[in-house]
C-alpha positions in Angstrom: 0.0 0.0 0.0 2.2 2.9 -1.3 0.1 5.6 0.4 0.6 3.9 3.8 4.3 3.6 3.2 4.1 0.0 4.4 7.0 -2.4 4.3 7.0 -5.7 2.5 7.1 -8.7 4.9 9.5 -11.4 4.0 8.8 -15.1 4.4 10.6 -15.5 7.7 8.8 -12.5 9.2 5.4 -13.9 8.3 6.4 -17.3 9.7 7.3 -15.7 13.0 4.0 -13.8 13.1 2.1 -17.1 12.5 4.2 -18.9 15.1 3.4 -16.2 17.6 -0.3 -16.5 16.9 -0.2 -20.2 17.2 1.7 -20.0 20.6 -1.2 -17.9 21.9 -3.6 -20.8 21.2 -6.8 -20.9 19.2 -5.2 -20.5 15.7 -7.5 -22.3 13.3 -6.6 -20.8 9.9 -4.1 -18.7 8.0 -5.1 -15.9 5.6 -2.7 -14.1 3.3 -3.7 -10.8 1.6 -1.3 -9.1 -0.8 -1.1 -6.0 -3.0 1.2 -5.5 -5.9 4.7 -4.2 -5.2 6.4 -4.9 -8.5 4.1 -6.9 -10.7 1.2 -9.4 -10.2 3.4 -12.2 -11.4 6.2 -11.4 -8.9 3.6 -11.1 -6.2 2.1 -14.5 -6.9 5.6 -16.0 -6.9 6.4 -14.4 -3.5 3.1 -15.4 -1.9 3.4 -18.9 -3.2 6.8 -19.2 -1.5 5.2 -18.0 1.8 2.3 -20.6 1.4 4.8 -23.4 0.8 6.8 -22.4 3.8 3.7 -22.2 6.0 2.4 -25.5 4.7 5.6 -27.2 5.8 5.1 -26.0 9.4 1.4 -25.8 10.0 -1.5 -28.3 9.4 -4.1 -25.5 9.0 -6.2 -24.3 6.1 -4.5 -21.5 4.1 -6.4 -18.8 2.1 -4.8 -16.4 -0.3 -6.1 -13.1 -1.8 -4.0 -11.7 -4.7 -4.5 -10.1 -8.0 -4.8 -13.0 -10.5 -2.3 -13.8 -13.2 -2.5 -16.4 -16.0 -0.8 -18.9 -13.8 -1.7 -17.8 -10.2 -4.4 -20.4 -9.6 -2.2 -23.4 -10.5 0.9 -21.9 -8.7 -0.9 -21.2 -5.5 -2.8 -24.5 -5.4 0.5 -26.4 -6.0 2.1 -24.4 -3.2 -0.6 -25.6 -0.8 -3.3 -23.0 -0.7 -6.8 -24.3 0.2 -8.9 -21.3 -0.7 -8.5 -18.3 -3.0 -9.9 -14.8 -3.5 -9.7 -12.6 -6.6 -11.5 -9.3 -6.0 -13.8 -7.9 -8.7 -14.2 -4.7 -6.5 -17.3 -3.8 -8.5 -19.4 -5.5 -11.2 -20.3 -2.2 -12.8 -18.0 -1.9 -15.9 -18.1 1.9 -15.9 -17.2 2.2 -12.3 -14.6 -0.5 -12.6 -12.8 1.5 -15.4 -12.8 4.6 -13.2 -11.7 3.1 -9.9 -9.4 0.3 -11.2 -7.7 2.0 -14.2 -5.4 -0.4 -16.1 -7.0 -3.5 -14.7 -9.4 -5.9 -16.5 -12.8 -7.0 -15.1 -13.2 -9.8 -17.7 -9.8 -11.1 -16.9 -10.6 -11.3 -13.2 -13.9 -13.1 -13.9 -12.1 -15.6 -16.2 -9.6 -16.2 -13.4 -12.4 -16.7 -10.9 -14.1 -19.3 -13.1 -10.9 -21.1 -13.6 -10.2 -21.1 -9.9 -13.5 -22.8 -9.2 -12.4 -25.6 -11.4 -9.2 -26.0 -9.4 -10.1 -25.2 -5.8 -13.8 -26.3 -6.0 -17.1 -24.7 -5.0 -17.3 -22.9 -1.7 -13.5 -22.2 -1.8 -13.4 -19.3 -4.2 -14.4 -15.8 -3.2 -14.4 -12.2 -4.4 -14.8 -8.9 -2.6 -17.6 -6.7 -4.1 -17.4 -3.2 -2.8 -20.7 -1.4 -2.0 -20.8 2.4 -2.0 -19.0 3.4 -5.2 -22.2 4.6 -6.9 -23.6 1.3 -8.1 -27.3 0.6 -7.9 -29.0 -2.4 -6.3 -29.8 -4.0 -9.6 -26.2 -3.9 -10.6 -25.3 -5.6 -7.4 -28.0 -8.2 -7.9 -26.9 -9.0 -11.4 -23.2 -9.1 -10.3 -23.9 -11.4 -7.4 -25.9 -13.7 -9.6 -23.1 -13.8 -12.2 -20.5 -14.7 -9.7 -22.6 -17.3 -8.0 -23.5 -18.9 -11.4 -19.8 -19.6 -12.0 -19.4 -21.0 -8.4 -17.9 -17.9 -6.7 -19.1 -16.6 -3.3 -19.2 -12.8 -3.3 -18.3 -10.8 -0.2 -20.2 -7.6 -0.1 -17.8 -5.0 1.4 -19.2 -1.6 2.5 -16.8 1.1 1.6 -15.5 3.7 4.0 -14.0 6.9 2.7 -10.2 7.2 3.2 -8.6 10.6 3.7 -5.7 9.2 1.7 -7.9 9.1 -1.4 -9.8 12.4 -0.8 -10.7 14.0 -4.1 -9.8 10.9 -6.2 -13.1 9.0 -6.0 -16.6 9.8 -4.7 -17.8 7.2 -2.2 -20.8 6.9 0.1 -21.0 4.5 3.0 -24.1 2.4 2.5 -26.9 2.5 5.1 -27.6 -0.4 7.4 -30.9 -0.9 5.7 -29.3 -1.2 2.3 -26.6 -3.6 3.6 -29.3 -5.8 5.2 -31.3 -5.8 2.0 -28.4 -6.7 -0.2 -27.2 -9.4 2.2 -30.6 -11.0 2.2 -30.7 -10.9 -1.6 -27.2 -12.5 -1.7 -28.3 -15.3 0.5 -31.3 -16.1 -1.8 -29.0 -16.2 -4.8 -26.4 -18.3 -3.1 -29.1 -20.8 -2.1 -30.3 -20.9 -5.7 -26.8 -21.9 -6.8 -26.1 -24.2 -3.9 -23.3 -22.2 -2.4 -22.7 -21.9 1.3 -20.4 -19.3 3.0 -20.4 -21.4 6.1 -18.1 -23.8 4.4 -15.4 -21.2 4.0 -12.5 -21.9 6.4 -10.3 -18.8 5.8 -10.4 -15.1 5.1 -13.4 -12.8 5.4 -16.4 -15.2 5.5 -15.6 -17.1 8.7 -14.4 -13.8 10.4 -17.6 -11.7 9.8 -15.8 -8.7 11.2 -16.3 -6.3 8.3 -19.3 -7.6 6.4 -22.8 -9.1 6.8 -22.3 -12.7 6.0 -25.2 -14.7 4.5 -26.3 -17.7 6.6 -24.4 -16.3 9.6 -25.7 -12.8 10.0 -28.8 -12.9 7.8 
């Protein structure tokens, strides 16, 4: 995250962090989320090395969230990842072009579909931001499209960041809207026989940031 001036954690640092968490007791899963420091390909390579090192030390489910590449699904699965997340951010093409310049929504969707074939159903996820200016019908259509290919969407309410003031216009969604969209998502997931309760890593078991279908609504 360049605007936070954050350092890149090497493999040994991450291992020490997980070991410290395990020593405290109650560790049940490992989740790795990464941005892009150099290139998506280099990031996948780096995360795969971390997954492999963790897999050698811990008998726990490992989930990974990265920007996809042509080989990322196969590479991360081979390294030992159990679940994967590629974020669409928004399913409104116009909004996507504005808030994710230089990235490709069709490429991400293709990567998600391919990931379902490798990781299986109820093991592939995608963050879907709410509050960028999308309407509810766009959300419904987007959730249905993701569910149809076997992906469980995570509806993530946006919060304005002072670090991006003036760059994009956002509006924190109301509680009523979030409840309505979460209930709608549950109905669609039921239609396509997807169950967030089967997720073992990352956002869905945590429930800290989002309303999770079948758990909260």
